[in-house]
N, C-alpha and C positions, 0 to 999 in steps of 0.2 A: 384610210384604214379604219375599220370600226373599232370601238373600244374592246370588244371581246377578242378581236384578232390581235390587238396590241397587247392585251393581257396574256394571251397564249404565247406570243412571241417572247415576252419578258419572262414568263414562267419557264419556257423551254431553256432560255439562257441561264436562269437560276439552276435548273436541273443539271445542265452541262457543267456549271461551275462547281456544284456540290460533288459531282462525279469526279472531277479533277482534284478537288481539295481533300476528299476523305482519306485517300491513302497517305496524304502528306500531313495529317493531323499530328502525329507524334513529332515530326520535324518542326511544325509550326509551334507546338506547345512546349518545346524544349527551352532550356535556359542556357545562354551562352556561357555563363559562369561554370557550368558543369561539363564543358566540352572535353576537357582532359580527364577529369576524375571519373566521369561516367562513360567515357569512350563513345561519345555521340557520333563520331565519324562512322564507326561500324554499326551503330544501333539504328541510326535514322536517315543517313544518306541513302537514297535509292540505290540498290546494288549495281544496276547497269551504269549509273553515273559514277559511282565510287570506283568500279573496276576500270572504266575508261580512263579516269583521272590517274589511277595508279599505274595503268599500262603505258600511258603516254608520258609519264614523268611530270614532276612538279614544274610549272612554268616559272620564270623569274618574276613575272607580273601577273598575279591571279586576276586582278581587275580586268586586264586586257582579254583574258580568257572569256570573260562574260560580255564585254562591251566592244571588243575589237573584232570585226568580221573576219579579218585575216587569221587571227588566232583561233577563231571558232571553226574554221574550215576543216581542221583535223580532229575535231571533237564532235562527231555527228550526233551522239546521244544527247550531249548537253545542248547542242544547237536545237534539236527537236524539242527538248524540254522547255527551253527559253521561248521558242516560237509558240508553243502551246500555252505557256503561262501568259505571254503577251496577248494572245488571242482571247484570253479569259479576263483580261484586265479592263479597267475603266476606259482607257483611251482607245481600246480596240474593239469594244463590244458592238459597235454599229448601231447602238440604240441611244446615242446621245448627240447633242448639238455642240459645236463650238459657238462662241458668242456671235460671230458674223452670221452663221447659219441660222441661229435662233432669231436674230434680227430679221432675216428674210422670212422666217416662219411667221413672226409677228406681223410683218408687212402683208403677208397673205391673208391674215385674219382681219386686216383693216386697222391695225395698230401702228400709228406713226412712231418711228424711232428717231432718236436724237443723238447728238454727239456727246461723248464723255467729257465731263467737266475737267478742265486742267487747272489744278491748284497745288501749291506746294508749301504753303505758309503755316499750316496748322498741325501737320502730322508727319510721321516718318515716311520714307519712300514706300515701304511695304503697305502701310495703312492707307496712304494716298492712292496707291494702285487699287486696293480692294474697295475703298469707299467710292472712288470715282466710277468704277465699273458698276457696282451694285446700286448706287443711288440713281444713276442714269437709267438702269433697267427698271428699277422699282418705280421711278417717276413715269416712264413710258407706259408701263402696264397699269399703273394707278390711274393715269389720265384716261387711258383707253376704257377702263372699267368704271369710270366716274366715281372713284374712291375719294372720300373726303378726309379720312383719318387713317394714318398708318401707325400700327402698334409694333414697336421693336421689343420683342421678348428676349431678355438677356442683353439689355442695352449697353452694359459695360460702361465704358468711358464716354459714350454718347457721340462718337465720331459720325457714324452713319446717320443717326437721328438728326444731328445738328445740320448736316448738309441737306437732308430731305426737307427740313423746315426752312432753312435760310435760302437755299437755291431753288428748291422745287415748290415751296409754299404749301406743302401739305400741313395739316394739323398732325402733330406727332406726339405719341405717348411712349416714353421709354420706361420699360418695367425691368427692374433688376433686383435680385435678392440681397445685394450688398448695399447698405446705406452709404458706405464710403464711395462706391461707384456712383450712386445717385447724386451725392453731393458734389463729387468731382465733375460729373457731367453738367450739372447746373452751372458751376463756375466756368467750365470750359465754353459753354455756349454764350455766356455773357461776354467772355473775352473775345470770342469769334465775332459777336455782334459789333464790338467796338472797332474791329479792324476790317470787317466784311466789306464795307463800302470802298475802302482804299484798294483792297485786294481784287474785288470784283471789277473795278474800273479798268484794271490793267488787262483783263481778259478780253479776248476778241469777241466783238458783238455784244458788249455789255448792255443788258436791258435795264433802263432806268427804274422800272418797277422793282427789280431785284436788288437795287441798292438800298431800299428802305427796309429797316428791320423793326419798325415800331409794332407791326401787327403780326409778327412771327409767333406761332403757337407751338411751343415745345415744352411739354410737361414731363416731369419725372415722378416715378412712383416706386417705392421700395416694397416689394412683394415677392414672396416665393411662389412661383407658378407651378402647380401640378395639375393632374388630370381633373380634379374636382374644383379648381379655381374658376370663378365666374369672371372671365376676362371682360365680357361686355359690361358687367357692373363696374369694374375698375375703370373702363373707358368712360362710362356714363358719369362716374363720380369725378373724374379728372378733366375730361374734355367736354362731355355733354352730348355729343352726337355719336350714335351707334348705328346709323342707318346703312352705311356703306364703308366697310373697313378692309384694310389689308394688313397682312402680317409679314414682317421681315425678321431675319435673324442672321447676323454675321458672326460665324464661328460660335454658334450655340453649343454649349458644352454637354457631352454625354447624352443622358436621357432627355435633356430639355428639347432636343429636336423631335423626339418621338411625341412628347407632350404637345409641342406646337402643331404637329401634323394631326393629332387627334382633335385638338381644338378646332382646327380648320375644317375637318370632316364633319363635325357635329354642329357647326354654327354657320347657317346660310348667309348671315350678314358679312362674313369674311369672304371677300370676292377674289382674293389671291393670296398666295404665300410664296415667298422667296426665302429659301433657307440654305445656308452653307454651314455644315456641321463640323465639329472638331471633337477631340478627346474621346474617340471611340472606346477607349479602355474603361471609361466611366459609364458606359451604357449598362444599365442593370439587366439581369437575366430576364426580367419581365418585359423589357423593351426591345429585345431581339430574340426571335424574329417578330416582326409586326404583321406580316402578310399571312393570310390563312394558308397560302400555298406552302410556305416554308414551315409553318406550324404542323401541317399535316405530314410533312417530310421528316418531322422530328429532328431538324437540324439546328445546331446551336454552336456558338463560339465561346471559347474560354476567354478569360480576361487577358491572358498572354497572347492569344491570337488577335484579339482586338487591339492590343498594344502594338503588335507587329504591323498591323495595317497602317500605322501612322508613320512608318519609316519613309523619309523623304527621298525616294529613289531618283527623282528628277534632279535634286540638288547634288546627290552623290555622283550622278553621271556628269553633271555640269562641273563639279570639282575635279573630276578625272582621277580620283584615287579613293581608297578606303582608309579611314583613320583607325587602324587596327590596334594601335598600342593600348588604348583603354580596354579593349576586349581581351588582349593577350595578358595584360597585367592582372586583370580580375580572374581569368581562368587559371593562371599560374598561382596566384595567391590562394585560390580555392584548393589547389593541389597541395600547396605548402601547409595550409591549415589541416588538411587531412593526414598528410604523411610526415610532417615535422612536428606540428603542434598537437597531434593526436586527437583531432576533432572530427574524425570520420564518423558518419552515420548518426550525427546529432544535428539538431536544428541550430543554424548559425545566425547571428544578427546581421543586419544590412551593413555593408561597407559604405555605400553611398557613392556619390560622384566626386571622387577626390583626385582622379587621374590628371585633370587639367592643372592641378597645382604641383604636379610631379614631373621632373624632367627625365627620370629613369625609374627602373623597377625598385631599386634599393630605397629610394625616397618613398615610393608607393607603399612598399611593404612596411617600412617604419611608421609611416603615417597611419596606415590601416591598423597596425597592431596597437598603436597609441590610442586610436579612436575606440577600438574594441576591448581595450585593457588586456591585451595578450602579451605575454613575454616571449620574445624571440631571441634565443641564444645563438645567433649566427653573426659572423663578421660581415662587413659590407662586401668583401670579396666573395665570401661563401654564398651570400644572397644573389650576387650578380652571376656567379657560376651556375647556381640553381636555375635561375631564369634563362640564361643563355642555352643551357642544355635542353630545356623543354621547348624553348622558342624554335630551335633548329628542328626539333622533331615534329612540332605541331603547327607552326605559324601559318604556313601556306594552306594547310587543310582547314584551319580555323577561318581563314579569309574565304576560302571556297564555301564553307558551311554558312558563313554569314551572308555571302552574296546569293547563295541558293535560296535562303529564306527571304532575302530582299526581293528576289524575283517574284516571289509569291505574294508579297505585301499588297500590291495593287489589286490582286485578285480578291483578297479578303475585303479590301475597301469597296470593291465593286459589288460584292454580295450584300454588304450592309446597305449600300445605296439603292441597289435594285430591289431589295426587300421593301424598302420604304416606298419606292415608286409603285410597286405592285400593290401595296397596301392602299394607296390613294386610288388606284385604278379599280381595285375590288370594291371600293366604296362609291363608285359611279363618277369619279372625277376624270373625265376623258381627256381634258386638255392639261395633261401632266407631262412634264419634260425633265430631262436630265441634262444640265448645261455646264460646260467648262467655262467658269466665270473668270478665272484669273490665270496668269502665267504660273505654271507649277513650280518653276525655280524660285520665283519671288514669293509665292504663297502656296505651299504644298497642299493644304486643304482647299482645293480650288474648284470643287464641283458643287453646283447648286441644284436643289430640287425646286422646280417652279410649277405651280398648279394654279389654274384659273377657273372661275365659274363664269362661263360665257352666257 
């Protein structure tokens, strides 16, 4: 498929997603804390879904209504909505590879792929899973494109960089804005060097060359990278070689992903980029959208919408239930502030995440009032009765509302990722792909953008 055909295919998908999302923007932008006080059930739930729910009666388990096919059979409108949302989500867009399929694609290009390194001595299971998959793929692509030096922008604690240097023997430069992270990464790689030989010997097919750590090159640099930063100059200063470079970023935060993509576009000596993004809510308004196509459509997302895109739907499905108490506590406390404490129609301070420290609403209300310096002249029994009354009226609908928004979260994630993909394609980078890098239950931010200059 030609690059122009691929761009048109992705642009068409973006148009379909925008058409689906636009009527849901009020739902997406709403705040769960206002569910009761602002009557969000009647304001923002699509009328056909709301009426169907009210006509069929509240189920004993709202979660099953969304994720159990037997329960869905009697709710045709909700079933159609969920099917449509899933078709617009990342996993169903038909424009991405899973890791095995991408390996096959690399093979078709002449890139030899290798097995993922198995190690468990230096990192937690989640980080081991992420670093194992990403280091292996970066090494395969780097060797294929004859890359000498890999730059990890947003290096953090240096886990990925350390493995790329120790196991894959690339020269690696880790750049991070935090001096604490840079110092920690330096200490960590020295610790890994001390134990690397022993750990590596236990692995199947240990290569003697990879047991030696004397010539490993992993440099750290504390630098805030933005669009005007001369990354090549930083590499020249710290490594010395800038002829053939690669960029990696494992969970680069907010707008840093956009910055990395722009550096890749404008610098020909960067031969590939592999980037897994996180913290979409920290993307600045200037960094979304990136593609000309979405800019021309005048489409944007609020911070609340970007925040919602981070909801870990795969983990919630894996858990098999919704932890609704924190949502219900906060919504009832908002109602209490308005109707008991007389704080309606005024700006209120943040309550914060205190529900984990509370076993019931009485504790929650007392702790919240203490934190906000509010006087609550109610007995524990009165507070409990207040909560129970509203819970009976609203809890099942609040769960439905939360799950309805949750169903849309992967669609928002998809539009952010596809926008970045189209941006790269619009700039002539034909070999650009969208790859599911990690298990979504283990690592919810699991999609990588991979682009190569062949």
